Legacy VTK file of the C-alpha trace (Angstrom):
# vtk DataFile Version 3.0
C-alpha trace
ASCII
DATASET POLYDATA
POINTS 470 float
-97.124 -109.736 18.541
-95.159 -110.228 15.387
-95.768 -108.187 12.301
-98.346 -109.760 10.014
-97.250 -109.945 6.423
-99.527 -110.635 3.450
-100.299 -114.315 3.027
-100.831 -116.454 -0.048
-104.212 -117.832 0.941
-107.383 -117.853 -1.142
-108.193 -114.315 -2.216
-111.571 -113.033 -3.272
-111.362 -110.888 -6.367
-113.801 -108.191 -7.326
-117.102 -108.580 -5.474
-116.189 -111.881 -3.908
-115.202 -114.066 -6.818
-112.109 -116.227 -6.385
-109.225 -116.114 -8.797
-108.617 -119.539 -10.397
-105.464 -121.439 -9.592
-104.920 -119.913 -6.143
-104.395 -122.438 -3.380
-105.023 -122.091 0.317
-102.267 -122.154 2.880
-101.440 -125.700 3.970
-102.803 -125.201 7.488
-106.178 -123.994 6.290
-106.334 -126.455 3.412
-105.587 -129.264 5.850
-108.397 -128.331 8.195
-110.850 -128.039 5.303
-109.809 -131.504 4.093
-110.130 -132.787 7.655
-113.654 -131.435 7.933
-114.698 -132.538 4.461
-113.501 -136.071 5.094
-115.850 -136.381 8.041
-113.026 -137.221 10.444
-114.433 -134.613 12.786
-117.008 -137.149 13.974
-114.474 -138.973 16.100
-114.657 -140.570 19.510
-116.774 -138.761 22.115
-115.064 -136.393 24.509
-113.665 -138.009 27.656
-113.662 -134.822 29.720
-116.419 -134.100 32.191
-116.351 -130.403 31.367
-115.919 -129.710 27.645
-114.345 -126.587 26.249
-116.763 -124.153 24.617
-116.060 -121.614 21.877
-118.741 -119.177 20.686
-117.812 -117.355 17.463
-119.910 -114.471 16.199
-119.126 -112.697 12.922
-119.847 -108.970 12.608
-122.446 -108.076 9.941
-122.653 -111.457 8.219
-126.019 -112.366 6.735
-127.304 -115.850 5.963
-126.685 -115.429 2.234
-122.903 -115.086 2.546
-122.082 -118.700 3.464
-121.602 -121.339 0.802
-123.290 -124.017 2.917
-126.429 -121.838 2.936
-126.431 -121.518 -0.846
-124.304 -118.388 -1.110
-122.261 -118.231 -4.307
-120.428 -114.900 -4.046
-117.776 -115.748 -1.457
-115.444 -118.537 -0.501
-116.158 -120.002 2.958
-114.622 -123.524 2.935
-114.046 -123.736 6.699
-117.574 -122.741 7.674
-118.959 -124.990 4.946
-116.935 -127.845 6.448
-118.202 -127.119 9.957
-121.751 -127.133 8.601
-121.223 -130.464 6.788
-119.814 -132.129 9.885
-122.158 -130.524 12.393
-125.656 -129.109 12.622
-126.729 -126.244 10.365
-129.850 -124.231 11.115
-131.580 -122.644 8.123
-133.913 -120.482 10.208
-131.426 -118.768 12.525
-132.132 -115.170 13.552
-130.416 -112.388 15.455
-131.436 -108.812 16.195
-131.012 -106.276 13.370
-128.033 -104.492 14.989
-124.856 -105.352 16.872
-125.549 -104.320 20.474
-129.095 -105.724 20.702
-127.834 -109.119 19.517
-124.803 -109.080 21.833
-127.100 -108.435 24.785
-129.418 -111.295 23.787
-126.554 -113.671 23.064
-124.713 -113.084 26.326
-127.784 -113.157 28.589
-130.158 -115.605 26.879
-132.930 -113.018 27.249
-134.928 -110.963 24.790
-134.083 -107.269 24.807
-137.406 -106.411 26.438
-136.017 -107.697 29.747
-132.672 -105.923 29.969
-131.837 -103.593 27.045
-130.925 -100.006 27.950
-129.075 -98.302 25.134
-126.906 -98.844 22.098
-123.373 -99.752 23.178
-124.451 -100.693 26.706
-125.089 -103.859 28.699
-127.008 -103.481 31.952
-124.500 -104.080 34.760
-127.141 -106.083 36.623
-127.256 -108.676 33.851
-125.786 -112.149 34.231
-123.904 -113.345 31.158
-122.616 -116.671 29.918
-119.192 -115.419 31.010
-120.422 -115.171 34.587
-122.006 -118.618 34.451
-118.881 -120.318 33.081
-116.612 -118.448 35.491
-118.788 -119.460 38.450
-118.668 -123.072 37.237
-114.869 -123.136 37.462
-114.014 -122.430 33.823
-111.218 -120.132 32.736
-112.729 -117.554 30.402
-111.730 -115.069 27.702
-113.285 -112.689 25.206
-111.469 -111.719 22.012
-112.815 -109.273 19.439
-115.387 -106.496 19.354
-116.822 -105.371 22.689
-119.465 -102.654 22.110
-121.048 -103.013 25.559
-119.717 -100.094 27.587
-116.529 -98.109 28.117
-115.462 -98.982 31.674
-112.297 -101.025 31.499
-113.389 -103.465 34.185
-116.633 -104.450 32.431
-115.288 -107.618 30.766
-114.132 -108.896 34.157
-117.436 -107.817 35.721
-119.248 -109.948 33.152
-117.124 -113.010 33.853
-114.082 -112.846 31.549
-110.621 -113.502 32.999
-108.885 -112.196 29.876
-109.998 -109.649 27.258
-108.467 -108.744 23.892
-110.756 -106.087 22.477
-111.508 -103.435 19.942
-113.835 -100.888 21.541
-116.113 -99.160 19.068
-116.698 -95.906 20.975
-113.010 -94.988 21.108
-112.977 -94.404 17.345
-109.664 -96.090 16.675
-108.896 -98.192 13.604
-109.796 -101.859 13.797
-108.090 -103.150 10.643
-104.700 -101.898 9.381
-102.523 -100.512 12.204
-105.282 -100.770 14.806
-105.841 -99.428 18.282
-106.841 -102.257 20.632
-107.195 -102.895 24.344
-105.309 -105.854 25.777
-106.528 -106.820 29.247
-107.587 -103.256 29.947
-104.440 -101.589 28.553
-104.608 -99.530 25.351
-102.137 -100.511 22.674
-101.597 -98.891 19.292
-100.079 -100.989 16.517
-98.158 -99.091 13.851
-95.932 -101.670 12.122
-98.345 -102.927 9.478
-100.333 -105.207 11.799
-103.910 -106.240 11.057
-106.435 -106.034 13.898
-108.292 -109.308 13.210
-104.936 -111.145 13.116
-103.869 -109.723 16.466
-107.155 -110.699 18.093
-106.926 -114.163 16.512
-103.373 -114.620 17.807
-104.492 -113.784 21.336
-107.415 -116.222 21.090
-105.121 -119.032 19.899
-102.596 -118.232 22.609
-105.349 -118.419 25.232
-106.373 -121.857 23.946
-102.785 -123.104 23.999
-102.134 -121.832 27.532
-105.387 -123.267 28.905
-105.355 -126.657 27.180
-105.137 -128.498 30.502
-108.269 -126.941 32.022
-111.799 -126.415 30.734
-112.103 -123.037 29.019
-114.801 -120.821 27.582
-113.826 -118.518 24.711
-116.205 -115.900 23.362
-114.893 -114.715 19.994
-117.013 -111.832 18.626
-115.025 -111.292 15.440
-114.179 -107.863 14.052
-114.750 -108.992 10.456
-116.435 -108.296 8.061
-117.952 -105.022 9.365
-117.775 -101.873 7.192
-115.863 -99.839 6.208
-114.848 -102.566 3.773
-111.062 -102.560 3.717
-108.318 -104.594 2.034
-107.062 -107.533 4.092
-103.457 -108.779 4.134
-104.562 -111.236 1.424
-105.857 -108.456 -0.852
-103.887 -107.233 -3.833
-104.433 -103.672 -2.611
-103.316 -104.296 0.991
-101.247 -101.366 2.292
-99.401 -102.043 5.575
-98.853 -98.298 5.953
-102.557 -97.455 5.818
-103.888 -95.103 8.498
-107.549 -94.584 9.189
-110.561 -96.288 7.635
-112.461 -93.687 5.662
-112.501 -95.564 2.371
-114.892 -98.420 1.748
-115.604 -100.483 -1.342
-117.912 -103.441 -1.825
-115.130 -105.133 -3.784
-113.276 -105.692 -0.502
-116.245 -107.279 1.265
-115.504 -110.606 -0.416
-111.892 -110.402 0.766
-113.068 -109.780 4.316
-115.501 -112.710 4.282
-112.761 -115.026 2.982
-110.330 -113.779 5.629
-112.916 -114.256 8.368
-113.394 -117.858 7.243
-109.633 -118.357 7.243
-109.347 -117.118 10.839
-112.060 -119.543 11.927
-109.982 -122.239 10.215
-106.904 -121.233 12.209
-108.852 -121.673 15.438
-110.176 -125.086 14.408
-106.670 -126.126 13.348
-105.258 -125.019 16.712
-107.807 -127.116 18.576
-106.955 -130.102 16.382
-103.191 -129.665 16.791
-103.542 -129.513 20.577
-105.778 -132.600 20.643
-108.734 -130.562 21.921
-111.103 -130.750 18.986
-113.219 -133.643 20.247
-113.465 -131.965 23.639
-114.715 -128.648 22.282
-118.177 -127.411 21.334
-118.155 -124.737 18.610
-121.097 -122.423 17.961
-120.966 -119.989 15.038
-123.473 -117.280 14.071
-123.730 -113.754 12.685
-124.765 -110.794 14.831
-127.136 -109.294 12.238
-127.661 -109.069 8.508
-124.999 -108.004 6.038
-124.246 -104.281 5.785
-127.094 -102.286 4.253
-127.009 -102.342 0.469
-124.192 -104.876 0.105
-125.120 -107.270 -2.740
-124.492 -111.013 -2.532
-125.606 -113.854 -4.747
-127.391 -117.095 -4.033
-127.196 -118.558 -7.527
-129.268 -116.328 -9.814
-130.792 -114.441 -6.890
-129.220 -111.211 -5.625
-129.682 -110.569 -1.895
-129.129 -107.044 -0.626
-127.735 -106.659 2.881
-130.296 -105.213 5.292
-128.481 -104.518 8.550
-130.697 -102.448 10.840
-133.937 -103.553 9.167
-136.442 -105.781 10.950
-136.931 -107.814 7.775
-135.145 -111.099 7.065
-132.386 -109.097 5.339
-131.489 -107.591 8.710
-132.022 -110.617 10.970
-131.463 -113.898 9.097
-127.939 -115.144 9.905
-125.722 -118.252 9.619
-126.104 -120.589 12.599
-123.864 -123.661 13.016
-123.255 -126.008 15.966
-120.317 -128.425 15.753
-118.915 -130.896 18.297
-117.131 -134.064 17.097
-118.792 -137.206 18.377
-121.484 -135.266 20.222
-123.304 -133.396 17.453
-124.496 -135.540 14.572
-122.737 -134.586 11.324
-124.599 -133.283 8.316
-127.843 -132.444 10.077
-129.856 -129.558 8.643
-132.704 -128.124 10.701
-135.491 -125.767 9.672
-136.464 -125.156 13.301
-136.718 -121.518 14.376
-133.655 -120.581 16.434
-132.290 -117.239 17.555
-129.475 -115.601 19.490
-131.158 -116.205 22.866
-130.615 -119.940 22.310
-126.822 -119.744 22.520
-126.527 -119.347 26.291
-128.904 -122.242 27.126
-127.121 -124.401 24.545
-123.589 -123.853 25.834
-124.416 -124.234 29.528
-126.386 -127.403 28.728
-123.377 -128.822 26.887
-121.120 -127.927 29.819
-123.479 -129.335 32.447
-123.910 -125.935 34.114
-127.164 -125.514 35.989
-129.248 -122.425 35.320
-129.607 -120.343 38.503
-133.162 -120.580 39.755
-133.606 -116.812 39.684
-132.419 -116.469 36.080
-135.132 -116.176 33.436
-134.111 -117.492 30.028
-136.038 -116.919 26.820
-133.818 -119.197 24.743
-133.723 -122.983 24.727
-130.917 -125.471 24.420
-130.264 -126.764 20.930
-128.278 -129.746 22.179
-131.203 -132.206 21.992
-131.756 -131.289 18.343
-128.038 -131.332 17.570
-127.756 -134.810 19.091
-130.615 -136.008 16.933
-133.138 -136.136 19.764
-136.561 -134.564 19.543
-136.312 -130.977 20.681
-139.054 -128.665 21.825
-139.652 -126.817 18.591
-140.116 -123.080 19.002
-143.434 -121.975 17.496
-142.378 -118.357 17.005
-139.552 -115.877 17.521
-140.165 -112.679 19.459
-138.283 -109.398 19.129
-138.244 -106.130 21.067
-135.916 -103.904 19.093
-134.777 -100.326 19.645
-131.797 -99.082 17.608
-131.545 -96.019 19.889
-130.464 -93.795 17.060
-133.333 -91.395 16.527
-134.941 -88.736 18.675
-138.251 -90.620 18.883
-136.441 -93.816 19.950
-139.106 -95.958 18.320
-139.379 -99.516 19.619
-140.288 -102.169 17.074
-141.917 -105.190 18.685
-143.007 -108.236 16.717
-143.292 -112.008 16.584
-142.983 -114.286 13.586
-143.110 -117.855 12.373
-141.463 -119.235 9.263
-144.466 -117.983 7.291
-146.142 -115.041 9.035
-145.114 -111.958 11.023
-147.126 -109.669 13.299
-145.988 -106.313 14.680
-147.360 -104.812 17.879
-148.516 -101.939 15.668
-150.866 -104.339 13.882
-148.932 -104.784 10.626
-149.169 -108.379 9.424
-147.150 -109.988 6.638
-146.938 -113.231 4.693
-143.159 -113.726 4.643
-143.213 -116.364 1.929
-144.964 -114.067 -0.541
-143.544 -110.809 0.789
-140.043 -111.374 2.196
-139.229 -107.657 2.262
-142.495 -106.761 4.031
-143.728 -104.272 1.458
-147.409 -105.218 1.487
-149.122 -105.549 4.889
-152.231 -107.682 4.846
-155.611 -106.376 5.948
-157.834 -108.429 8.312
-160.493 -108.770 5.629
-158.029 -110.378 3.237
-156.839 -113.134 5.561
-157.595 -116.745 4.775
-158.103 -119.280 7.531
-154.404 -120.179 7.857
-153.286 -116.544 8.013
-156.075 -115.605 10.429
-155.093 -118.443 12.775
-151.433 -117.379 12.566
-152.304 -113.761 13.363
-154.231 -114.862 16.441
-151.381 -117.138 17.511
-148.775 -114.391 17.118
-150.959 -111.882 18.967
-151.006 -114.306 21.899
-147.211 -114.543 21.684
-146.888 -110.761 21.886
-149.270 -110.696 24.850
-146.869 -112.940 26.762
-144.375 -110.068 26.851
-146.755 -107.219 27.719
-145.432 -106.975 31.265
-141.983 -108.445 30.698
-140.071 -105.162 30.802
-138.872 -104.390 34.366
-140.137 -101.039 35.592
-136.708 -100.094 36.916
-135.332 -100.109 33.361
-137.709 -97.412 32.168
-135.776 -94.539 33.746
-132.507 -95.864 32.331
-134.094 -96.354 28.939
-135.538 -92.838 28.843
-132.312 -91.363 30.181
-130.462 -92.893 27.278
-132.644 -91.098 24.740
-130.376 -88.085 24.523
-127.288 -90.180 23.896
-128.711 -92.619 21.373
-128.393 -90.480 18.276
-124.820 -89.542 19.224
-123.864 -93.194 18.991
-125.333 -93.911 15.578
-122.067 -93.375 13.743
-120.368 -96.012 15.891
-122.421 -98.929 14.571
LINES 1 471
470 0 1 2 3 4 5 6 7 8 9 10 11 12 13 14 15 16 17 18 19 20 21 22 23 24 25 26 27 28 29 30 31 32 33 34 35 36 37 38 39 40 41 42 43 44 45 46 47 48 49 50 51 52 53 54 55 56 57 58 59 60 61 62 63 64 65 66 67 68 69 70 71 72 73 74 75 76 77 78 79 80 81 82 83 84 85 86 87 88 89 90 91 92 93 94 95 96 97 98 99 100 101 102 103 104 105 106 107 108 109 110 111 112 113 114 115 116 117 118 119 120 121 122 123 124 125 126 127 128 129 130 131 132 133 134 135 136 137 138 139 140 141 142 143 144 145 146 147 148 149 150 151 152 153 154 155 156 157 158 159 160 161 162 163 164 165 166 167 168 169 170 171 172 173 174 175 176 177 178 179 180 181 182 183 184 185 186 187 188 189 190 191 192 193 194 195 196 197 198 199 200 201 202 203 204 205 206 207 208 209 210 211 212 213 214 215 216 217 218 219 220 221 222 223 224 225 226 227 228 229 230 231 232 233 234 235 236 237 238 239 240 241 242 243 244 245 246 247 248 249 250 251 252 253 254 255 256 257 258 259 260 261 262 263 264 265 266 267 268 269 270 271 272 273 274 275 276 277 278 279 280 281 282 283 284 285 286 287 288 289 290 291 292 293 294 295 296 297 298 299 300 301 302 303 304 305 306 307 308 309 310 311 312 313 314 315 316 317 318 319 320 321 322 323 324 325 326 327 328 329 330 331 332 333 334 335 336 337 338 339 340 341 342 343 344 345 346 347 348 349 350 351 352 353 354 355 356 357 358 359 360 361 362 363 364 365 366 367 368 369 370 371 372 373 374 375 376 377 378 379 380 381 382 383 384 385 386 387 388 389 390 391 392 393 394 395 396 397 398 399 400 401 402 403 404 405 406 407 408 409 410 411 412 413 414 415 416 417 418 419 420 421 422 423 424 425 426 427 428 429 430 431 432 433 434 435 436 437 438 439 440 441 442 443 444 445 446 447 448 449 450 451 452 453 454 455 456 457 458 459 460 461 462 463 464 465 466 467 468 469
């Protein structure tokens, strides 16, 4: 890969503000103009098997995207994808990276298959497996965080893998240590990890343009420690290590993430593949704990790791020219388990009869049809970081939330869940919601396979050792 020099694209200054008078690079500006003009809603795809790209940003809460009302950062590409596709205002992930990755890749709630932080049960079937079995060529590019064995990406269905592995404690940003198709490679000439991963993803698309492909792109950005990007005034191509972190660089990282998404969209357009490609974008959990962002006059503090909205509410966009109606905004409850059913539905891949899915396809909604609206979202969450290994289990609607422990909250009046309601204080609407959510929790009482218990308990000793690798 060539050395990546600083680029004169839009740069966030301070805590995400944009310096006036700075223009975007022509390639990115062109794709933003293309999206804004609505040209993305072109003729329907002619291929029987569309290409599919799933992009997941690392630690990006709902409040960070301009299309969602965020005002701190510049996200023109994602805003354009939202304007010309379907945007979901009630999209949720798990509060931490690994739990969401497991849900996303398997279409199942963690109660069915979660073992430990940084691990994916080898018995699980992923969307990579399903696309590979359907004749697709497949690749993963970005952050892995699902086990250390070098053959795991191939085991889970990916022909090619361009990865940063969190447990090897190597830099991910300036002068990174990556793994390219199972081979470690250290970069020491001023390269930037997210650029290298992006280059590999674009190269994969270019090489596979004649066959249907599935690309899973779990981005490295904008996870802490917050570092200068090649677009930052303080970028140092000689930097080693990532001990320093400053909130002022978070805005730079969000802008750079958006720019890399723009490069991918531009590549698809240049190759004539855009109308044949479904794009799904979401965050893996809330913004890093304590990171402030603005939505107009409101300041939203990042809540990664928390089971409140600050830790789980994420951007969620589905875009496919000619197949997904442009400009649609949905308040339906959606979560990370919905991605697998959505992408296999779009590709015409049949769900194996033995495979249980908790998610549902969003394609009917995205096409403007009536979808089966989810009445609640369920979560079985274990961060696996503390000696007691506490599991938090809960279900919620857009208004109310019930924990297995009995805590009940009105999310409209108490977004941060500071004031649990007592049974005696519940009005008729709240009482009915509590009963409804209790029934939802009961549906999962026996959902955890007994054979996972030994693995789960065996992981207890290792969980706290992995906390620093989040």
